[in-house]
N, C-alpha and C positions, 0 to 999 in steps of 0.2 A: 504494500500500500504506500502511496505517495505520502511525503511528510505533510503535516498539518500546516495550514496558513496561520501566521501570527501577524499581529499589527506591525506595520513597517513605518508608517508616518501618519500624523494627524494634521490636516490642513485647515486652518481657520482663517476666515477673511470675508466670506459671504455673510450677509445680514438676514437672509431669508432662505427658504428651502433650496437645496441643490437639486435641480430637476434633470440634468443631463450631463454626460461625461464623454470625453474622448481621450484615450490613453495611447497615442501613436508610438511612443518609445519611452525608454527609461528616463530620459532627460526632461520630457515635456508632457503635460496633460492640460486639457481644457475643461472648463466647467461652466454650465449655464444655470442661472438662478432666478428665483422670483424677485430678487433685489434689483432687477433691471440691468444686470451686468453679465458679461462673459469674461471669465478670468483665465489667464495663462499662467501656469505654475511651472517653474524651472528648477531643476535639481541643482542645489548649491553645495551640498556635502553628501558624499556617498554613505558614510558610516559615522553615526547613525544618519539615515536619510533625512535631509532638510530641504525645504522648497521655499522659494520666494515667489510672490504672485504680483502680477500687473494686470490692469484692466485692459482686455483686448477689445471689448465692445461695450459702450455705454448706451443703453436704450432709454426710452421714455416709459416703457412698460416691461412686464416680466418676460423672460425667455423660457421656452419649453424644450427646445432642441438645439443641439450643437453637433457639427460634423467637421472632420478635418481630412484634407487630402495632402499627401507628402509632396516635397519639391519635385518639380519636373522641368523639362526644358522651357516650357512656356511660363511656368510659375516657379522660379528657382527657390523661393522661400516657402512654397506650399500655400495653402489657403485654409482659412477657418470660416465656417458659415454658421449662422444662428438665426432662429426665428421664434416668434411668440405672439404676444398680444397685439403688437403694432401691425401685423399682417404683412410685413415685408420680410423677404429673405435678405439678410445682411451678409455680404461676402467680403472678407478682409484679409490682407496679408499679415501673418503673425509678426509680432514685434513692432508694428507701426504704432505711433502714439494714439491713445484712445480718442483724442479730439480730432484726429485726422478723419476725413470722409472715408466711408467704405470703398473698397475696390469696385464693388458692384452693389447695387440695391435693386432687387428684383420685386416688382410690384405686380400683383395679379390676384392674390388671394382676397376673399371677401370676409374672412374670419380668422380667428386665432390659429397660428401655425403650430403644429404639435410635433412634427418630426421631419428630419432631413437625412439625406444620404448622397454622397458623391458617387459619380460613376468611377469605374476602375481607372480610367486615364485622367480623371480630374477635370475633364472639360465640361461636364454636365453635373447638375445637381437635381435631385428629386425631392419635392416637398409635399407634405400633406397637412390638412387642417380640419377645423370644425365645419368648414363650408362644404365638406364631403368631396372636395376636389384634390386631385393629385396632379401636379405639374412636373414636367421635365423641362429644365431650363438649360439653354446654352449660356455658359457663364460670360464668355467674352462678348457674345452678341447681346446679351442681356434680355433675351426674349424666350418665350415658351416654344419649344419644338414639338411637344406632344402633351396631350392630356390623357390620363388613364381613367376611363369612364366607368359608370355602373354602380358606384357606391351609394348605399342608402342610409348612411349615417356618418358621423364624424370619423376622420382617419386618425388612428393613434400610433401607427407604426409603418415605416417603409424600410425595405432592405434591397439594395442593389446586389443581386446574387452573383452576377458575373458581367461580362461585356455585353450580354444580350438581355438577361432577365431581370425583372423587378417584381418584388412581392409587396403587397399592401395588407395591413391589418386594420379592420374596420369595426365600428360599434354595431354593425348589423350582423356580427358573429361570423363573418366570412373572411377567408383568406383568398386573395386574388393574385393570379400570375399574369404578368404582361411582358411584352418586349419593350425595349426603350423607345420604340417608335409609337407606342400607345396601343398596339394591338392586344386585345384581350385573349388570353390563351386558355385559362382555366379558372374556375371558382371552386375552392376547396371547402367543404362543409365538415364540421366535426366539433368545433367549439360550441359550448352551450351558453356562452355569454360573450361580452365584448372581448375582441382580440386586441392585444396591445403591442406585442414585441416579437422579434425574431433573433435567431443567430444562425449563421451558416455553419454547417458541419463539414469537416474535412473529408476528402475521399478516403474510403476504407474505414469509415467510422464504425465503432462497435455496434451501433444501432442499425446500420444499413440505410440510414436516412440521409437526406440531403440538407434538411434544415429543421430547426425546432421553433415552435411558437408557444405563446402563453398569454394569459390575460385574466379576466375577472372570474373564470371558472376554477382558478387555483391549480390547474394541471398544466404541466409542460407536455406538449404533444410533438411527436416526431413524424416527419413526412418525407416522402419522395417528391420530386418535382411533378410527378404524374398525379399526385394527390392521394397516394396510398399511405395509410396509417401504419407506422412501423413500431408503435409503442407509446407508452405514457409514463411520465415521471410524477408520482403523486407523493406529496409530503408537506407542501405549503398549506397554511390554514387561512389565507386571505389572498387578496388580489396579487398577482405577479406583475410587476411593472417593467422588468428589464431582464434581458438574457445576454450572455457573453460566452465565447468559446476560448478555451485555453489551448496553447500550442500542442498539448498532448491529447486533445480531444475531449477533455473534461468540460462539462457544461456548468456555467455559473448562473444563478438566478437571484433576483432580489424581490422582496415582497413587502406588503403592508403588515406582515406578521412579525416585523422587527428583524428579519433574518436575511442573510445571504447564504445560499446553499450551494455546495459543490457536488456534482453528480458524475459518477463513473460506472460504466458497465451496468446501467439500469438502476443503480443504488445511490442514495445520498450518502456521501462519505464524510462530509463535514458540514456543520451548521455554525455560522458565525452570527451570534446575536448582537444587536446594536442597542444602545440606550436612546432609541428614537422610535417614533410611531411608524413612519413610512420610510422605506429604503427605496427611493425613487429610481435610482440608476445604478448600474454596475457596468464596468468595462474591464477588459483584460489587455495587458501589454504583451504584444507578440514577441518582443525581444526577450523578456524575462519570465513571462508567465505570472507576473504579479497581477493582482486585481485591485480595483478601486471602487469604492461605493460613495454615493451621495445621498444625503438623508434630510428628513424634515427638521433635524436639529441644527441645520445650516453648516454641518461639518462634512468634510471629505476625508475618507480614511483609506489608506493603502495597506494591503496585506501581502505578505510574501511567504513562500515556503523555504526560501534560502536564508539560513541564519545570518549570512553576511549582510543581508538587506533588512533584517528585522530591527525593530526599535529597541532602545535600551530597556532593561528590565523594569525600570521605574515607570516608563510610558506604558508598557504592556500591563503592568499592575494597575495603573490608573484607569486604563480602558476597562479592565475586568471589574474593577471596583465600581465604576459608573454603571456597568451592567447589573452588578449585584444590588446596587442601591436603587435601581429603577423601580418605580411604583407601577405595579400591574393591577388594573382594576379587577375586582372580583368577578364582574360579569363577563369580562374578556377571558379570564382564566377558566371559568366554568362554562364557556360557550353560552353565556346569557342565562343559564339556569341558576336557581338558588344555590349558593355555595355552602355545602355541608362540611365545614372544617372538622367537626367532631368525628367524621368517618375517615379522615386522612391518616396515613401512617406517620410515625414519629421519626426523629433523626436517624434511628438505627437503620431505616430502610435504605439510606444512602450507601450503606456498607453491604447490606444483604441482598438487595434487589439488583438484577442485571437488566439493562435495557435491551429491548428486542431489536431496535433499529436506531440509526443516527437521527438525532433530533427529537426522540421521544420525550414527552414531558412527564415530570413527576412533581407532585405537590406534597409538601411536608408540613405537618403541624409541629412547630418548634416548641421547646419547653416553656417559653414565655407566653405561649398562646398565639403567636403570630404565624402566618402561613408564608412559606417561601416556595418559589418555582425553580425547577432545575431541568436542564436538558441533558440527555445522554450523548456523550461523545464517543463514537465508535473507535476513533483513532487512539484515544487515551484510556478507554474502558472505564470511564468515571462519569459521575453526575456533576454538571457545572451549574452553579447558582446563577440565575439570570434576573432575579428581582424578588421583591416582596409584594405579596398580594394585599391590596388595600381596598376598603370600601370606597365608593365613588364620592358623591357630594356630601354624604353624611351617613347616618344610620340607615338600615334597610327601610325604615318607615319614610325616609325622604326620597326613595327611589320611585321612578315612574315605570310602569309595566307596559310593554308593547310586544305582541306576538310571543308571549311567554318568556320574554327576556326583560331585564331591568336596566334602566338608563337614568342618567342624571336629569335629562330633559326629554320631553316628547312634545315637539311643537306641532301646532295645527297649521296646515297650509291650505287656504281656500283656493280652489282651482275652478270649480264649476258650480254655478248657482243652483241651489236646491239639492245638492249632493253632499254627503259628509266630507269634511276636509281630509286631505291626505295627511298622514302622520310622518313626521321627521324625527326619528330618535337620535339622540346625541349624548355622548359622554365627554367629560372634561378632558380625558386623556386622548381624545381623538383630534385629528386635524380638521378644522372647520371647512377648509377647501375640499378635502377628500370626502367629508360627509356630504357637502353640497353636491359634489359630482355624483356620488353614489345615489343620492336621492333623485336627481334628474334622470340618471340612467335607469333606475329601477321603475320609475313612473313614466318613462319615455316622454320627458318634457324637454322643451328647447334649451340648448346650452347657452342661449343669450341670457338666461337667468343666473348663470354660474357665479359670477362675481357678486351679484346682488344678494343671492342666498347666503354665500359664504360670509360676506360682510355683516349680514343681518344676524347670523349665528354668533359671530364674534361680538357684536354690539350687545346682544341680549344674554351673553354669558360672561361679559367682561367683569373681571374682578373675582369671579368664582374660582375656587381651588379645591383640589381633592381634600376631603376631610371636613369641608364646610357643610353646614346645614343648608337646606334649600332656601331658607329665609335670608341667607347672607348675600343680599344683593349689593352691588357696588353703591357706595354712598357718595361718590364724587360726582355722580351724574344725576340729574333730575329724573324722576320716574318716567316722565313722558319721553325722555331721550332713550331710556332703556327699552321701553315697551309701548309704542304708540297705540297698540291695540288693547291695552288693559292687562289685567293680571293673568289672563289665559295665554299670553304671549303668542297670539295668532298672527300669522304672516300672510300677506296677499301679494303674490308676484306682480311686479309692474308698478307698485306704489313706492318702492324704494324707501320705505320707512316713513313716508310723509303722511300727515293726517289727511284723511279723505276730504275732498271738497264738496261732498254730497250736499245738496241744498242750493248750490250756486248754478244757475243755468249756463249751459255751454253754447246754446244756439240762440241766435245766429252768431257766427264768428265775425269779428270786425277787424282783426289784426292780421297783416301779412307775415308769413314766416320766412326765415332764411336758413340756408344750410352752409355754414362757414366752418368746414372741418378740414383736417389734414395738416401735415407738417410742410410748411412752405419751403423751408431751407432744403429739406430732403428732395423736394420736387425740382428746385432750381439746380441742385447738384446733379440730379439724375439727367436733366436736360444737357448740361455741359458734358457729362460723361458719355452720353449716348451719341451726341453729335459727331464726335470724331470716329466712333465705331462705325456709324452708318456711312460716313464719307469713305473710310478705308475699305469698307465692304462694297462700295459702289452702289449703295441703295438710295443715296440722295445726291443731288447736284450741288455745286458750290453756292447756288442762290438759296439753298435751304440750310446751309451750314450756320451754326451759331458762331459768329465772329467774336473777336476779342471785345469789340465795341458792344455787341449783343450781351456778352458775358457780364460786362460792367453794368449794363442796363438792368439785367435780370437780378444781379446781386443787389442793386439799389432797390429794385421792386420788392425783393424779399424782405428787405428792411422796412419798407413802407407798409407792407402787408402785415408784418409782425407788430409794428408799433401802432397801426391804425387799421385793424381788420374790418371795421364797419364801412370805411371809405378810404382806401389807400391812395386815391388820386393818381391813377396810372397815367403815364404820358402816351402819346400816339406812338412814339418809338418803342416803348416797352411792349405795347400791345402788338405792334408789328413783329417784334422778335418772337413773341409767343405764337403768333399766327404762322410763322415758319414751321413750328413744331406741329401745331394742331391741324394744319391744312396741307402741309407739304411733305410730311414724313410718312413712312409706312404706318398703316393703321395700328399695328400692335405696339409701336413705339411712341404713340401720341399721348398716352395717358397723363404724364406729368404736365404737359402743356395744356391739355383740356382741363385738368384739375385746377390749374392756376387761373385760367379764363373764367371758370365757374365762380371762383372766389372773387374775381374782379367785377363780376356782373352786378354786384351790389352798388357799384359806384356810378354816379351820373356821367363822369368822364368816359367810362367804358362805353356807355350807350351812345354818347356823342361821337366818339371816335369810330365806332363800328357800324353806325346807322346813319351816317351823314350823307350818303349818296343815294342812288336809286334802290339799293338793297338795304334791308334791315340786318341786324346781327343774326336774326333767325334765318333769314334767306341765305346769308353767307355761309354760316356753319352747317346748315342743312346741305347746301351744294357741295361742301367739302366732305360729306359723308359721316359727320359726327353722330348722326342718329341712325346709322345703318345697323340693323339687328344682327345678332349672332356673330360678333367679331371674335378674334382669338381670345380676348378677355372682355368680359361684360363691363369693365370699369369705364371704357370710353363712353358708353351710353349713360352710365350713372352720372358722370360729371357733366355730360351734355344736358341731361334733364335738370341737374342742379343749376346749370347756367340759366335755364328758363325760370326756375324757381326764384333765383336771386334778382332777375330783372324787375320783379315786383317791388324791389326795395326803393326805387326812385320814381318820381313823377314821370320822367322821360321814359323809363323802362316800362312803366304801366301803359303808356301810350303805344309802345311797340307791341306788347303782348295783346293788348286790346285789338289793335289793327290786324294782328296775325293769329287771332284766336283759333280759327279753324285749322290753319296750317300747323300750329303747335300741337293741337289734339291729334291730327293725322300723323305727325312725326312720331309720337310716342305710343300710339294705340296698340301696336303689336307687342310692345313690352308690357302693357297693362294686361293683356290676355295671358301672359306667362312670364312673370318677373323672374329674372335670372339670379337675383341675390337679395338678401334683406335690405341692403343699401339701395338697390334699385326700387324695391317696393316703397321704401320710405320717401325716396325722391319723387316718385309718381304721386304718392298721397299728398305730399307737400305742394306739388304743382296744382293738383286738383283743388286743394283747399284755397290756394291763392286765387285761382280763377273764380271759385265760388264767392269769396270775399269781394272780388272785383265786380261780379254781377249784382250783388245785393247792395253795393255801395254807390254805383253810378250807372246810368243808362248807357247802353252801347252806342257807338257812333251811328250817324244816319245811314251810312253805307252798309252797315252790318245787319245781320238778321235780328229779329226781335229778341228781347231779353229772354223770354220764355223758350224760344227756339234754341238759343244758345244753351240755356240751362238744361233743356232736355238732352241735347247732344252731350253735354258734360256729364250729366247724371248717368247716361248710358255707359260712358267710359269708366266712371267710378264703379258702376256695377260690374263691368268686366274685371276690374282689379279685385274687388271684394269677393267675387265669385270664382276667381281663378283657383285652381287646385295646387298652386305653387306651395312647396314646402317652406318658402321664404317669408310667408305671412306670419312671422313669429314675434315681431317687434310690436309690443303693445302701444307704444307711442305712434308708430306708423299707422296702425289700424285705427287708432283714435283720430288721427288727422284725416284719414279717408272718410270716416264716418261723420266727422264735423263738416267736411265738404258736402257730403250728401244732405245732412240735416240743415245746413245753412241754405242750400238751394230750396228746400221745402218751405222756407219762410217767405218765399216770393209771393205766395197767395193761395187762397183756397182752391181755385179752379186748377191751378198747376198741381197742387198736392193730390187732388182727386184723380187727376189724369195719371199721375205717377204712382198711385197707391199700390196697385197690384205688383208692379215691378219692384218697388222698394221693399215690400213685405217679403218677397222671395229672396232678395239680397240679404235681408236681415237673418233669414233662416241659415244661409251659408255662413254668415259671421258667427252665429251662435255655435257652429260646429268647430270653429277654429280654437286652438288652445288659448291664444291671446284674447279671444272673444269673451273669456270669463274674467278678465281683469276689471276691477271696480270702475275705473274711469271709462272703459269701453262700455260696460253694462249701463252706466249712467247716461251716456249719450245715446245709446240704443233706446233706452226708455224714453228719452226726450223726443227721439224720432217717432216712436210709436205714439206718443202724445200728440205730436203734430198731425199724424195721419188720422187721428180720431176727430 
């Protein structure tokens, strides 16, 4: 049997959970964290191993995934890539200053990016995310070369198997095999819950399999590329988050059960318990066979089988002591059942009982009455203390029961009117983010609620600690801040903890809305970066290149938009520079230019500069193809629709959209019938709301159709959007805006309401079937619409 892994190094520096790792060689490793950073760790001393860290990437939101490709002729320093909440794939050369712009910034995802993998030659990168999309990117070109279709849920894992094949792990419980050109080759069924991670197995592996997969069903499954099951590895007792392969073919896994496990010849040969709730990531160093873990206690730990690379005895003893002191909740130790410590064996059992397998648990009633937990180590043939079992929030009378298990809290979640609330059980020893994610997955709710639910759990348990009674609420915050819904701690998704505005009428709406979103500087940097690439590739002529003068203009524009987002006062020259991008570049490369134009549309100067001739801004950008459906990425259409939305911000802009009313509706109608992303749904809802406000605020021009005829046309398109079967109608705010548009139009008069009554009633039926349709603000405006129809 191989030697046991022991602690080699403990790396502290991250301020939040460590979510992903890459361990390309002994000298270097990379880590991605919820603290908005990717860090590079460099070995400074071999014995004992010591590492210094630098920030490789600094983001505005958390990172979920990190990947590394080694030096090549094209990239002599290699590349590191990361993705997360910001929805961009950041690609950077290792060792460059954190304030330096990324080497590439790949824009295309419409949601949180969860996973990344480089191609074997480092020229491409594969990314997956909550938007159910998987993209293959050409790094130097900066564009999508293929999409991997067919996923029916968030993507949690991707693996480039070799120069040809890519595997994806999806929340729909499926593994899918593609080639790098996007061709679907096989769907592999077998997992009974969300699939999260892979590792490639070497040729001649003892299992006969080509790869391993794991996820929420707590089992590692072994597969051939043909989809044949070659076995299972069963031993974890909670979600498995990450897999890695050692040079000798041993498999390494990390889980929410606090452990990293090592597997050989179908058996678990070592269990490494951590003093943390979730072990999010594990990676293996091909050079040394060492492994590294990243956990919810913000710490990275390296383990080695080689005594030359193991930590000093004091550090190993400290790690073991932290495990021994770890507080294990009784409901976790007893699988949620009542903990009968009087039936447990005494300390003598540690000497007389022999474990049946690696990782087997044994609970001991100590002489002082406490209960300790131990794991069997097959390599040392002894029981190792891993923690002390404690009660949760207080005595057993303080616990809440749910499905036969006891919890510190059981929250009520109102989803659908007239039906019992969903229950969200939570223990203080759990990670709020993990609990929120499990709740959404278990109840098949949209992941747009993820951050909201997690923050709500944190707010409503803030200050509580193991050993407190349930009455020990935090005293530093007023009661209404802790629990806006009263003592039953009920939560309604979509309200973000705010007090309901029930009782205040929402119809008709009188205020125009804007959409002013996105990182301006990132978009400007992306334009400058892409211009040279396109010219070198012969994809644009010199008249479409961003010149040095253009670069200076755009830099200044970025400063204007940052300091004065509501009206940045763009010059004609600045808009002309953006027009090169948005009208003269290949469609897939236009996104950052169109995004900036959409932001500028709030400004009267933008309207003046773009609509001063025979054409209006709408005419010009429609002719340039900005509203063409089904482009390589849907983001072009999102920003083009946002441009129309923001034209309502100025008097001159409202004159333009009033005059081009029918043209604007015609341009976006196809998107309304099948929105391509949540952002697109929200942009359409905002546009329709602004048109509705315009119609009830002033009469149309003499040359236009009657007000009611316009309202009827607009209401028809709103119905298309609300009745669409798109999976992207999950944003409660977007649905609220679309319904406000519909309801505002109904205030035009009794005759119009009577004419539209049957169609509107049918639309409301569709709304009621959508998950977001059960949010309080949505239900309130639906009720107002029903009142109007009466």
